[in-house]
C-alpha positions, 0 to 999 in steps of 0.5 A, a space after each residue: 790851400 798854400 800856393 806859390 807863384 813863379 811869375 815871368 815878366 817881360 818889360 817894354 821900355 825898361 819899366 813895369 806897366 801899371 797893369 802888371 802891378 795891378 795884376 800882381 796886387 790881385 794875385 798876391 791875395 791868393 799866393 806867394 809871388 816870386 817875380 823874374 823880369 826878362 830884359 833890362 830893368 833898373 832895380 828901383 823899378 822893382 819897388 812898385 811891385 815889392 808890396 805884392 811879391 816875396 822876391 823880385 829879380 831881373 835877368 836878361 836871359 831871352 828864353 821866354 816864360 819857360 826860361 824865367 820859370 826854370 831860372 826861378 825854380 833852379 836859381 832864385 827860389 829853389 825846389 826845396 822852397 817850392 815844395 813847402 807849398 801845395 800848389 805851384 802857379 806858373 804865370 806871366 804878364 801877357 794878360 790884363 787882370 780884369 776879374 777877381 781870381 776868387 771864383 777861380 780858386 774857389 771852383 778849382 779848390 773844390 776839386 782836390 783830386 786834380 794834379 794839374 789845372 789851368 784857366 782855359 785850353 785851346 787848339 789853334 788848328 781847330 777852326 770848325 768845332 766848339 767843344 768841351 775840355 773833357 771831350 776834346 782832351 780825348 782826341 789826343 790832338 797834337 796842337 791841344 794845350 792849356 794856356 801857359 799864361 796861367 797853369 797850376 801844378 799840384 804837389 802830386 805833380 810838381 814834387 816828382 822828379 819827372 816834372 822837375 826834369 821837364 822844367 830844368 830841361 828847358 833850352 830855348 832854341 828858335 822863336 815863340 812858336 818853337 817854345 809853344 810846341 816844345 814846352 806849352 803843348 808838351 806840358 799837357 802831353 806830359 801830364 796826359 801820358 802819365 794819366 794825371 787828373 787835369 782840368 780847366 776853369 773855363 771848360 769851353 774849348 772855342 775855335 782857334 786860339 780863343 784868348 786872341 779872338 772875340 771869344 776872349 770877350 765872352 770868356 771875361 763876360 763869364 768871369 774869366 779873370 784875364 784878357 790878352 794884351 796882344 789883342 790891342 797891340 797887333 791883333 793876331 786874330 785879325 778881328 774887326 772892332 776889337 777896341 769897340 768890343 772891349 769898351 762894351 764888355 768892360 762894363 761886365 768887369 769890375 776892373 775898368 781895363 781900357 786904361 790899360 789898353 791906352 797905356 800899353 798902346 802909348 808905351 809900345 807906340 802902336 796904333 789899332 790895326 783895325 781898318 774898316 773900308 767903306 764902299 759907297 757908290 757915287 752917282 757917277 758910279 751908278 750912271 757908269 754902271 748903266 753905260 758899262 759892259 755890264 749892260 752889254 753883258 746882259 744883252 748878250 745873255 739874251 741870246 743864251 736862252 733856248 726859247 727866243 720867242 713868246 711873251 714870257 721870254 720877252 718879259 724875261 729879256 726886258 727885265 734884264 736890260 731895264 733899270 730898276 726904277 723903270 721896273 718900279 713904274 711898270 710894277 706899279 701899273 700892272 700889280 697895283 692890286 697886290 702891291 705894297 703901294 697900298 700901304 706904303 708910298 714909294 719914292 723915286 731912287 736911283 738905287 736899284 731895288 734888291 729884287 722884284 719883291 724887296 725894297 731898300 729904305 730909300 724907296 719908302 717915303 717917310 721911312 726914317 720917321 716911321 721907324 723912329 716912332 715904332 722903335 721909341 715905343 720899345 725904349 725901356 724894354 728889359 726883356 725882349 724877344 725878336 722874331 725875324 721874318 722875311 720882308 718882301 712882297 711874298 708869302 710862304 709857309 715859313 713866313 706864315 709859321 713865324 707869324 703864327 708863333 708871334 700871334 700865339 705869343 701874345 699871352 706871354 707879353 705881360 712879362 716881355 716884349 714880343 717884337 717883329 723885325 725883318 730880313 734881309 737886314 739891309 732891306 726895308 721892313 714893309 707891310 705884306 700884301 698877302 697877309 697881315 702881320 699881328 704886330 707892326 715890324 720894326 727894322 733891326 737897326 732902329 731897335 738897336 738904336 733906341 733900346 737896350 734890354 737886359 735880356 734878349 732872344 733873337 729868332 732867326 730863320 735857318 736859311 737867313 743865318 748867313 745873311 743875318 751875320 753878314 748884314 750886321 754893321 759895326 753899330 748893330 754888332 757892338 750893340 748885341 755884345 753889349 746885351 747882358 743876357 743875349 740868346 739866339 735861336 735858329 728857327 729850323 723849319 726845313 733841315 735841308 736849308 740849315 746853314 753851314 756849321 761855320 755860320 752856326 759857330 759865328 752865332 755861338 760866339 755872338 751869344 756866348 754859347 747861349 744858342 739853341 735850335 727849334 725844329 718844326 718837324 719831330 723827325 729831326 728833333 733828335 740827339 743826333 741832330 743836337 750832336 751834329 749842330 753841337 747845341 740843344 735842339 727843341 721841338 716847336 710845332 707850327 700852329 695851324 689856323 682855321 681852314 674853310 671846310 667845303 663838303 665833297 659834293 660842292 667841290 670843284 674839279 680843280 687840282 692845286 699844285 704847290 709853287 715849289 720847283 721840282 724835277 717831276 713837276 712838268 711830268 705830273 702837269 703833262 700827265 694831268 692835262 692828258 689823262 684828266 682834261 676835265 680838271 683845271 690846274 691851279 698853281 699857288 702863286 700871287 694870291 693872299 692867304 685867304 684866297 689860298 684857303 678858299 682855293 684848297 677848300 673848293 679844290 678836290 685835290 692838291 699836290 705838294 712838290 715841297 718837303 712832303 710833310 708841309 702845308 700843301 699836304 697838311 692843309 687840304 685835309 683840314 679843309 675836307 680835301 685830299 692832298 697828295 705827296 711823296 713820303 720824305 724821311 727827312 720830314 715825315 714823323 717816324 711813326 707816320 702811317 702811310 695811307 692811300 694819298 701818300 706815295 713811296 716815290 715820284 715814279 709811284 705817284 706818276 703810275 697811280 695818281 690818275 687811277 686814284 683820282 678817278 676812284 675818289 671822284 666817283 665815290 664820295 664816301 671813299 673820298 671822305 674816308 681818305 680825307 678823314 684818315 689823312 686829317 686824323 693821322 696828321 693831327 697825331 703829330 701836328 696840332 695846336 695842343 702840341 704847338 701851345 705846349 712847345 711854345 710855352 716850353 720855349 718861353 719858359 726856357 727864355 725866362 730861366 736864368 
């Protein structure tokens, strides 16, 4: 296709920068270029670009790029000359050329019916939504535009009197923003109003003005040819670590563009605008904390409690005023049997622990040595899958679910490395006293220090997405950008705990839109959810372990309650104590997985106060027991058939559970029938056959390009 390019230049220090010369050299392979410099430039300075242009002029018109294009079309080149071509390119020197234009013209030439196209589109007012060009253009947003740094008009458009009049009507008043509103934004509206066929090379519409944000580096990693100069001059987006990101992403481009960055900063006498503040607490600050009003504030808060007497209240009061290192001492004395201290030696530290069940690296003896040895074993790994689990002295259904995914992933380890790491990122990875990990966990910052895979998949629990994003330091963040094929999957085990969309968008930017969500419940594995989160949603059914089965004749009069907090929990407990005094109530807490399995097996009944369709409901039936729950539309499968142990509401449960328990305990055959019915219904939706299929599909997606 025969093309002409009207190229607008603006030259600082009365010279043509090397990046402009190299840009013109690349572009000249695909079109005839006519160059106009706005400003003051000696004619001899034009010699450097003459091999690449068919005409070059200088005029100090101060009318920005649209003013240069108007003058080129009217005064220097002429519309008659332009109409000898099939395409008219409007371009400027606000960008470095970092990738070849060959794929661009090849892709766009394959669409002969277009009237107008550009490299990318954006809406500076859009701060929330990632979209596609074809979808976003239907919104008729006043701020939607195709970047005027490179716009192409086909002859079907530029030969019309309407377009010529639009270009010739350019009359610059006001500043840069006014130019964008009157001409850059208006050009797209001009084409839309006429029902023209419009497209862009990069079909992604990122948030904000993408070419100024971190998304610009995603774009060039995917073959986008240009990178904004102003990123490195005044950093309009206010993004951290842009220079470091540029150094890493430079490796994905044939043009080593950091030389341009250094030249531009020198020519324009500017420095990087990025400043990273550190906030390290000194020993003096730590001492001051315990002597400050914060301590007094804790003492005052004691008096806000309604219950002023009793051992539980006293314990709570003490925890408020006791420094963490004294809490460590007390914890070691009273919780030694189920403490991390069985496997890790704790060392004294003035830094307070993040919580009763969490530790910082400074609390673990030889922590650095342990982590280095573990991470070095992964050196050379090219295909890596990391599962993040919660690193604390605790146990939950979500933690166990992730651990079982890892356990069943071992069959895929011939082609990739399965790795366990921990969240929160700032905490130490530890051994869990309540269940054993299948593989030894490695802290994420050590993984980033000693490995550099070609392909990486991160699996992040939904409720920890904000923590993960906020916990990334400069080194780990830059490392992630340096991975050629980075993918991120959100483990949505509870849709009610999903993060706000803004955090999902941060992950999208981090992995260049290679973002997926896997859900634990079929109920929210739907097209509607994919639309809501704006990314693919797949089912990843949790695995079920083997449970202990105890015949009903040998079960004990125990009612197990899930540890979840719930507004009806006290009412249910009071009801059981009053109406079923011969039953013992046991709440699941401070017990290992094996202890829990034994408990629900010997207990006659279990009540869940969680999602409803959760482990505390499912697992008793797999132990030949009965679990009670209230039906929850968020989590129960649509096709689930309610039976006698499921209630429509908490009021329904309160009104009938005592009667039902009396009925089942008196008739063992009925008890077994309900237990078998529940297991059969659960197995329709939650079974290891389905889990294995979902996991195989999960890894097949990862192994595809």
